[in-house]
DRENMAR-24992 format. One record per residue (C-alpha): residue number from 1; residue in one letter; x, y, z. Coordinates in steps of 0.2 Angstrom, whole numbers, plus 5000, padded with zeros to 4 digits. Layout:
<rec resi="NUM" resn="A" px="X" py="Y" pz="Z"/>
...
end
This chain:
<rec resi="1" resn="M" px="5000" py="5092" pz="4786"/>
<rec resi="2" resn="T" px="5010" py="5077" pz="4791"/>
<rec resi="3" resn="E" px="4993" py="5068" pz="4795"/>
<rec resi="4" resn="K" px="4987" py="5071" pz="4777"/>
<rec resi="5" resn="L" px="5004" py="5063" pz="4771"/>
<rec resi="6" resn="I" px="5002" py="5048" pz="4782"/>
<rec resi="7" resn="R" px="4984" py="5045" pz="4777"/>
<rec resi="8" resn="K" px="4989" py="5047" pz="4759"/>
<rec resi="9" resn="Y" px="5003" py="5035" pz="4761"/>
<rec resi="10" resn="Y" px="4993" py="5021" pz="4769"/>
<rec resi="11" resn="A" px="4979" py="5024" pz="4758"/>
<rec resi="12" resn="K" px="4990" py="5019" pz="4743"/>
<rec resi="13" resn="I" px="4997" py="5003" pz="4752"/>
<rec resi="14" resn="S" px="4981" py="4998" pz="4761"/>
<rec resi="15" resn="K" px="4981" py="4980" pz="4753"/>
<rec resi="16" resn="G" px="5000" py="4978" pz="4755"/>
<rec resi="17" resn="E" px="4999" py="4983" pz="4773"/>
<rec resi="18" resn="W" px="4987" py="4969" pz="4777"/>
<rec resi="19" resn="K" px="4999" py="4957" pz="4769"/>
<rec resi="20" resn="R" px="5015" py="4965" pz="4776"/>
<rec resi="21" resn="L" px="5016" py="4955" pz="4792"/>
<rec resi="22" resn="D" px="5013" py="4938" pz="4783"/>
<rec resi="23" resn="R" px="5023" py="4942" pz="4768"/>
<rec resi="24" resn="D" px="5038" py="4931" pz="4772"/>
<rec resi="25" resn="H" px="5047" py="4923" pz="4787"/>
<rec resi="26" resn="Y" px="5057" py="4939" pz="4790"/>
<rec resi="27" resn="H" px="5041" py="4950" pz="4792"/>
<rec resi="28" resn="Q" px="5032" py="4936" pz="4802"/>
<rec resi="29" resn="L" px="5045" py="4939" pz="4815"/>
<rec resi="30" resn="E" px="5038" py="4955" pz="4820"/>
<rec resi="31" resn="F" px="5020" py="4948" pz="4821"/>
<rec resi="32" resn="N" px="5024" py="4932" pz="4829"/>
<rec resi="33" resn="T" px="5036" py="4940" pz="4842"/>
<rec resi="34" resn="T" px="5023" py="4953" pz="4846"/>
<rec resi="35" resn="M" px="5009" py="4940" pz="4848"/>
<rec resi="36" resn="H" px="5021" py="4930" pz="4860"/>
<rec resi="37" resn="F" px="5023" py="4944" pz="4872"/>
<rec resi="38" resn="L" px="5005" py="4950" pz="4871"/>
<rec resi="39" resn="K" px="5000" py="4932" pz="4876"/>
<rec resi="40" resn="K" px="5012" py="4933" pz="4890"/>
<rec resi="41" resn="Y" px="5007" py="4949" pz="4898"/>
<rec resi="42" resn="L" px="4989" py="4952" pz="4893"/>
<rec resi="43" resn="P" px="4976" py="4949" pz="4906"/>
<rec resi="44" resn="K" px="4965" py="4933" pz="4904"/>
<rec resi="45" resn="N" px="4951" py="4943" pz="4897"/>
<rec resi="46" resn="G" px="4945" py="4961" pz="4895"/>
<rec resi="47" resn="V" px="4943" py="4975" pz="4883"/>
<rec resi="48" resn="I" px="4958" py="4981" pz="4873"/>
<rec resi="49" resn="L" px="4960" py="4997" pz="4863"/>
<rec resi="50" resn="D" px="4970" py="4994" pz="4847"/>
<rec resi="51" resn="A" px="4976" py="5012" pz="4844"/>
<rec resi="52" resn="G" px="4982" py="5014" pz="4826"/>
<rec resi="53" resn="G" px="4978" py="4996" pz="4822"/>
<rec resi="54" resn="G" px="4976" py="4999" pz="4803"/>
<rec resi="55" resn="P" px="4970" py="4984" pz="4794"/>
<rec resi="56" resn="G" px="4966" py="4974" pz="4810"/>
<rec resi="57" resn="R" px="4979" py="4961" pz="4810"/>
<rec resi="58" resn="Y" px="4981" py="4961" pz="4829"/>
<rec resi="59" resn="A" px="4963" py="4966" pz="4833"/>
<rec resi="60" resn="I" px="4958" py="4950" pz="4824"/>
<rec resi="61" resn="E" px="4970" py="4939" pz="4833"/>
<rec resi="62" resn="L" px="4965" py="4946" pz="4849"/>
<rec resi="63" resn="A" px="4947" py="4944" pz="4845"/>
<rec resi="64" resn="K" px="4951" py="4925" pz="4841"/>
<rec resi="65" resn="L" px="4958" py="4924" pz="4859"/>
<rec resi="66" resn="S" px="4941" py="4930" pz="4865"/>
<rec resi="67" resn="Y" px="4946" py="4948" pz="4870"/>
<rec resi="68" resn="D" px="4934" py="4962" pz="4866"/>
<rec resi="69" resn="V" px="4943" py="4975" pz="4855"/>
<rec resi="70" resn="I" px="4940" py="4992" pz="4849"/>
<rec resi="71" resn="L" px="4950" py="4996" pz="4833"/>
<rec resi="72" resn="L" px="4955" py="5014" pz="4829"/>
<rec resi="73" resn="D" px="4965" py="5021" pz="4815"/>
<rec resi="74" resn="L" px="4967" py="5037" pz="4805"/>
<rec resi="75" resn="T" px="4966" py="5030" pz="4787"/>
<rec resi="76" resn="P" px="4949" py="5024" pz="4781"/>
<rec resi="77" resn="E" px="4956" py="5013" pz="4767"/>
<rec resi="78" resn="L" px="4965" py="5003" pz="4780"/>
<rec resi="79" resn="L" px="4949" py="5001" pz="4791"/>
<rec resi="80" resn="E" px="4939" py="4996" pz="4775"/>
<rec resi="81" resn="T" px="4952" py="4982" pz="4774"/>
<rec resi="82" resn="A" px="4950" py="4978" pz="4792"/>
<rec resi="83" resn="K" px="4931" py="4977" pz="4791"/>
<rec resi="84" resn="R" px="4933" py="4964" pz="4777"/>
<rec resi="85" resn="Q" px="4945" py="4954" pz="4786"/>
<rec resi="86" resn="I" px="4936" py="4954" pz="4802"/>
<rec resi="87" resn="K" px="4920" py="4948" pz="4793"/>
<rec resi="88" resn="K" px="4931" py="4934" pz="4784"/>
<rec resi="89" resn="A" px="4938" py="4929" pz="4801"/>
<rec resi="90" resn="K" px="4920" py="4929" pz="4809"/>
<rec resi="91" resn="V" px="4925" py="4939" pz="4824"/>
<rec resi="92" resn="Q" px="4913" py="4953" pz="4822"/>
<rec resi="93" resn="N" px="4905" py="4950" pz="4839"/>
<rec resi="94" resn="R" px="4922" py="4953" pz="4847"/>
<rec resi="95" resn="V" px="4927" py="4968" pz="4838"/>
<rec resi="96" resn="K" px="4915" py="4980" pz="4846"/>
<rec resi="97" resn="Q" px="4919" py="4996" pz="4837"/>
<rec resi="98" resn="I" px="4929" py="5002" pz="4822"/>
<rec resi="99" resn="L" px="4933" py="5020" pz="4823"/>
<rec resi="100" resn="Q" px="4939" py="5031" pz="4809"/>
<rec resi="101" resn="G" px="4948" py="5047" pz="4811"/>
<rec resi="102" resn="S" px="4951" py="5063" pz="4801"/>
<rec resi="103" resn="P" px="4967" py="5071" pz="4795"/>
<rec resi="104" resn="V" px="4960" py="5087" pz="4803"/>
<rec resi="105" resn="C" px="4960" py="5088" pz="4821"/>
<rec resi="106" resn="R" px="4942" py="5087" pz="4827"/>
<rec resi="107" resn="A" px="4934" py="5092" pz="4843"/>
<rec resi="108" resn="N" px="4932" py="5074" pz="4850"/>
<rec resi="109" resn="G" px="4948" py="5067" pz="4842"/>
<rec resi="110" resn="T" px="4940" py="5051" pz="4837"/>
<rec resi="111" resn="G" px="4953" py="5040" pz="4827"/>
<rec resi="112" resn="R" px="4968" py="5051" pz="4832"/>
<rec resi="113" resn="I" px="4979" py="5043" pz="4845"/>
<rec resi="114" resn="V" px="4984" py="5061" pz="4851"/>
<rec resi="115" resn="D" px="4967" py="5064" pz="4857"/>
<rec resi="116" resn="L" px="4956" py="5050" pz="4864"/>
<rec resi="117" resn="S" px="4944" py="5061" pz="4873"/>
<rec resi="118" resn="T" px="4930" py="5050" pz="4866"/>
<rec resi="119" resn="F" px="4935" py="5037" pz="4879"/>
<rec resi="120" resn="K" px="4933" py="5040" pz="4898"/>
<rec resi="121" resn="D" px="4947" py="5038" pz="4911"/>
<rec resi="122" resn="N" px="4951" py="5020" pz="4916"/>
<rec resi="123" resn="T" px="4941" py="5012" pz="4902"/>
<rec resi="124" resn="F" px="4953" py="4998" pz="4895"/>
<rec resi="125" resn="D" px="4960" py="4982" pz="4902"/>
<rec resi="126" resn="A" px="4975" py="4984" pz="4890"/>
<rec resi="127" resn="V" px="4980" py="4997" pz="4877"/>
<rec resi="128" resn="I" px="4991" py="4992" pz="4861"/>
<rec resi="129" resn="C" px="4999" py="5004" pz="4849"/>
<rec resi="130" resn="L" px="5009" py="4993" pz="4837"/>
<rec resi="131" resn="G" px="5018" py="4993" pz="4821"/>
<rec resi="132" resn="G" px="5025" py="5010" pz="4822"/>
<rec resi="133" resn="A" px="5009" py="5021" pz="4824"/>
<rec resi="134" resn="L" px="5017" py="5031" pz="4837"/>
<rec resi="135" resn="S" px="5032" py="5034" pz="4827"/>
<rec resi="136" resn="H" px="5022" py="5042" pz="4813"/>
<rec resi="137" resn="I" px="5019" py="5057" pz="4825"/>
<rec resi="138" resn="V" px="5035" py="5067" pz="4822"/>
<rec resi="139" resn="N" px="5031" py="5081" pz="4834"/>
<rec resi="140" resn="R" px="5038" py="5076" pz="4851"/>
<rec resi="141" resn="K" px="5025" py="5085" pz="4862"/>
<rec resi="142" resn="Q" px="5011" py="5076" pz="4851"/>
<rec resi="143" resn="R" px="5019" py="5059" pz="4854"/>
<rec resi="144" resn="E" px="5020" py="5062" pz="4872"/>
<rec resi="145" resn="K" px="5002" py="5068" pz="4872"/>
<rec resi="146" resn="A" px="4997" py="5051" pz="4864"/>
<rec resi="147" resn="I" px="5006" py="5042" pz="4877"/>
<rec resi="148" resn="D" px="4997" py="5052" pz="4891"/>
<rec resi="149" resn="E" px="4981" py="5047" pz="4883"/>
<rec resi="150" resn="F" px="4985" py="5029" pz="4883"/>
<rec resi="151" resn="V" px="4989" py="5030" pz="4901"/>
<rec resi="152" resn="R" px="4973" py="5040" pz="4905"/>
<rec resi="153" resn="I" px="4961" py="5027" pz="4897"/>
<rec resi="154" resn="A" px="4970" py="5012" pz="4904"/>
<rec resi="155" resn="K" px="4964" py="5004" pz="4920"/>
<rec resi="156" resn="N" px="4975" py="5004" pz="4935"/>
<rec resi="157" resn="K" px="4988" py="4990" pz="4933"/>
<rec resi="158" resn="A" px="4983" py="4988" pz="4915"/>
<rec resi="159" resn="S" px="4997" py="4984" pz="4902"/>
<rec resi="160" resn="I" px="5002" py="4996" pz="4888"/>
<rec resi="161" resn="F" px="5011" py="4989" pz="4873"/>
<rec resi="162" resn="I" px="5019" py="5001" pz="4861"/>
<rec resi="163" resn="S" px="5030" py="4996" pz="4846"/>
<rec resi="164" resn="V" px="5040" py="5009" pz="4837"/>
<rec resi="165" resn="I" px="5053" py="5010" pz="4822"/>
<rec resi="166" resn="G" px="5071" py="5010" pz="4827"/>
<rec resi="167" resn="R" px="5084" py="5023" pz="4822"/>
<rec resi="168" resn="T" px="5099" py="5012" pz="4822"/>
<rec resi="169" resn="A" px="5091" py="5000" pz="4810"/>
<rec resi="170" resn="L" px="5086" py="5015" pz="4799"/>
<rec resi="171" resn="L" px="5104" py="5020" pz="4798"/>
<rec resi="172" resn="V" px="5109" py="5002" pz="4793"/>
<rec resi="173" resn="T" px="5095" py="5002" pz="4780"/>
<rec resi="174" resn="A" px="5103" py="5018" pz="4773"/>
<rec resi="175" resn="L" px="5120" py="5010" pz="4772"/>
<rec resi="176" resn="R" px="5113" py="4994" pz="4763"/>
<rec resi="177" resn="R" px="5100" py="5002" pz="4752"/>
<rec resi="178" resn="F" px="5100" py="5021" pz="4751"/>
<rec resi="179" resn="P" px="5118" py="5027" pz="4753"/>
<rec resi="180" resn="Q" px="5113" py="5042" pz="4741"/>
<rec resi="181" resn="E" px="5103" py="5049" pz="4755"/>
<rec resi="182" resn="M" px="5119" py="5053" pz="4765"/>
<rec resi="183" resn="T" px="5123" py="5067" pz="4753"/>
<rec resi="184" resn="I" px="5105" py="5075" pz="4753"/>
<rec resi="185" resn="K" px="5105" py="5091" pz="4763"/>
<rec resi="186" resn="N" px="5094" py="5090" pz="4779"/>
<rec resi="187" resn="L" px="5089" py="5072" pz="4776"/>
<rec resi="188" resn="F" px="5101" py="5059" pz="4782"/>
<rec resi="189" resn="N" px="5110" py="5071" pz="4795"/>
<rec resi="190" resn="R" px="5093" py="5076" pz="4802"/>
<rec resi="191" resn="Y" px="5086" py="5058" pz="4804"/>
<rec resi="192" resn="R" px="5103" py="5052" pz="4811"/>
<rec resi="193" resn="D" px="5104" py="5066" pz="4824"/>
<rec resi="194" resn="T" px="5085" py="5069" pz="4828"/>
<rec resi="195" resn="G" px="5076" py="5054" pz="4822"/>
<rec resi="196" resn="N" px="5064" py="5065" pz="4812"/>
<rec resi="197" resn="Y" px="5060" py="5061" pz="4794"/>
<rec resi="198" resn="Y" px="5047" py="5072" pz="4786"/>
<rec resi="199" resn="G" px="5043" py="5062" pz="4770"/>
<rec resi="200" resn="G" px="5046" py="5065" pz="4752"/>
<rec resi="201" resn="Y" px="5059" py="5051" pz="4749"/>
<rec resi="202" resn="G" px="5048" py="5035" pz="4748"/>
<rec resi="203" resn="F" px="5041" py="5034" pz="4766"/>
<rec resi="204" resn="T" px="5029" py="5043" pz="4776"/>
<rec resi="205" resn="P" px="5034" py="5056" pz="4790"/>
<rec resi="206" resn="T" px="5041" py="5046" pz="4805"/>
<rec resi="207" resn="H" px="5051" py="5048" pz="4821"/>
<rec resi="208" resn="F" px="5063" py="5035" pz="4823"/>
<rec resi="209" resn="Y" px="5067" py="5030" pz="4841"/>
<rec resi="210" resn="F" px="5082" py="5024" pz="4851"/>
<rec resi="211" resn="P" px="5077" py="5012" pz="4864"/>
<rec resi="212" resn="E" px="5083" py="5023" pz="4879"/>
<rec resi="213" resn="E" px="5073" py="5037" pz="4872"/>
<rec resi="214" resn="L" px="5056" py="5027" pz="4872"/>
<rec resi="215" resn="R" px="5060" py="5020" pz="4889"/>
<rec resi="216" resn="A" px="5064" py="5037" pz="4897"/>
<rec resi="217" resn="T" px="5048" py="5044" pz="4890"/>
<rec resi="218" resn="L" px="5037" py="5031" pz="4898"/>
<rec resi="219" resn="E" px="5047" py="5031" pz="4915"/>
<rec resi="220" resn="N" px="5044" py="5049" pz="4916"/>
<rec resi="221" resn="R" px="5026" py="5045" pz="4917"/>
<rec resi="222" resn="K" px="5029" py="5034" pz="4932"/>
<rec resi="223" resn="L" px="5024" py="5018" pz="4922"/>
<rec resi="224" resn="K" px="5032" py="5002" pz="4927"/>
<rec resi="225" resn="I" px="5043" py="4995" pz="4913"/>
<rec resi="226" resn="I" px="5040" py="4976" pz="4912"/>
<rec resi="227" resn="E" px="5050" py="4972" pz="4896"/>
<rec resi="228" resn="M" px="5058" py="4979" pz="4880"/>
<rec resi="229" resn="V" px="5058" py="4967" pz="4865"/>
<rec resi="230" resn="G" px="5067" py="4968" pz="4848"/>
<rec resi="231" resn="L" px="5054" py="4962" pz="4836"/>
<rec resi="232" resn="E" px="5066" py="4957" pz="4822"/>
<rec resi="233" resn="G" px="5080" py="4956" pz="4835"/>
<rec resi="234" resn="I" px="5096" py="4948" pz="4829"/>
<rec resi="235" resn="S" px="5088" py="4945" pz="4812"/>
<rec resi="236" resn="G" px="5087" py="4964" pz="4810"/>
<rec resi="237" resn="N" px="5091" py="4970" pz="4793"/>
<rec resi="238" resn="H" px="5095" py="4952" pz="4787"/>
<rec resi="239" resn="P" px="5079" py="4948" pz="4777"/>
<rec resi="240" resn="K" px="5087" py="4938" pz="4764"/>
<rec resi="241" resn="E" px="5097" py="4927" pz="4776"/>
<rec resi="242" resn="T" px="5082" py="4924" pz="4787"/>
<rec resi="243" resn="N" px="5070" py="4919" pz="4773"/>
<rec resi="244" resn="R" px="5083" py="4908" pz="4765"/>
<rec resi="245" resn="L" px="5086" py="4899" pz="4782"/>
<rec resi="246" resn="F" px="5067" py="4896" pz="4785"/>
<rec resi="247" resn="K" px="5064" py="4891" pz="4767"/>
<rec resi="248" resn="N" px="5079" py="4879" pz="4764"/>
<rec resi="249" resn="N" px="5081" py="4872" pz="4782"/>
<rec resi="250" resn="P" px="5065" py="4872" pz="4792"/>
<rec resi="251" resn="E" px="5073" py="4863" pz="4806"/>
<rec resi="252" resn="A" px="5086" py="4876" pz="4808"/>
<rec resi="253" resn="G" px="5073" py="4889" pz="4806"/>
<rec resi="254" resn="Q" px="5065" py="4883" pz="4822"/>
<rec resi="255" resn="V" px="5081" py="4883" pz="4831"/>
<rec resi="256" resn="W" px="5083" py="4901" pz="4825"/>
<rec resi="257" resn="W" px="5066" py="4906" pz="4831"/>
<rec resi="258" resn="Q" px="5070" py="4899" pz="4848"/>
<rec resi="259" resn="T" px="5087" py="4908" pz="4848"/>
<rec resi="260" resn="H" px="5077" py="4924" pz="4843"/>
<rec resi="261" resn="L" px="5066" py="4922" pz="4858"/>
<rec resi="262" resn="K" px="5080" py="4919" pz="4870"/>
<rec resi="263" resn="T" px="5089" py="4935" pz="4864"/>
<rec resi="264" resn="C" px="5076" py="4947" pz="4858"/>
<rec resi="265" resn="T" px="5075" py="4956" pz="4875"/>
<rec resi="266" resn="H" px="5094" py="4959" pz="4876"/>
<rec resi="267" resn="P" px="5098" py="4977" pz="4874"/>
<rec resi="268" resn="T" px="5109" py="4974" pz="4858"/>
<rec resi="269" resn="A" px="5095" py="4965" pz="4850"/>
<rec resi="270" resn="I" px="5083" py="4978" pz="4854"/>
<rec resi="271" resn="G" px="5094" py="4992" pz="4847"/>
<rec resi="272" resn="I" px="5097" py="4984" pz="4830"/>
<rec resi="273" resn="S" px="5079" py="4979" pz="4827"/>
<rec resi="274" resn="E" px="5069" py="4988" pz="4814"/>
<rec resi="275" resn="H" px="5054" py="4988" pz="4826"/>
<rec resi="276" resn="F" px="5055" py="4986" pz="4845"/>
<rec resi="277" resn="M" px="5041" py="4985" pz="4858"/>
<rec resi="278" resn="I" px="5040" py="4992" pz="4876"/>
<rec resi="279" resn="I" px="5028" py="4984" pz="4888"/>
<rec resi="280" resn="C" px="5023" py="4994" pz="4903"/>
<rec resi="281" resn="R" px="5010" py="4994" pz="4917"/>
<rec resi="282" resn="K" px="5000" py="5008" pz="4924"/>
end
């Protein structure tokens, strides 16, 4: 049921999801910070799985950097956007496959990050799951199964990049924008205490993570944690201030960007970030 809700949600916002990471300076922080660390830790070449990659923002950028990419997502409307943008960017030769899933569990699991049995063990030079695709699996066992699949299909010593949506930032968002949710039975208290949100109030089903929760899940799989990064970092939940700074004082904006890069791996910056990423090695 949750997969149908997720697919329906992203089908409605497919055009906006392509624009989301480039919409303003605040949203560009997520994209630019992610790319900064992808470039830092990806191998010099190879085949990358973009799991839950939606409209293809990262797939296209990696293809431009001469990586071969397989893009996989649940929502066909997002993948139609990806196909158009891939053609526009003229990187069709690097995006080797675009795989579309079904909201119903199928035998081969194509397009569902909890079941990647269409791929053999030790296939990919890197695996990325960005933007919160893992967060949209509310069931803990299913999230862990997805991570196990990433590990299985990654080559030995391959890097795995996973970004999720942060719980602390969500609570601050509720304070800033949705205080009425605090009085709704089994809504605010549930996502505050468990991280689980089942939809119905403007967003799709999501599990919101604490950083230590994600770290522990990956450490339990004997993966080497390389780095954790707050993608909005110290700008988290301050979109107006961030956008105003970059717009009105570009020189100060560049100082802030450098400040962001210097602080985004600090535990405090990770904890308050709307999205944070963990980088690990098999």
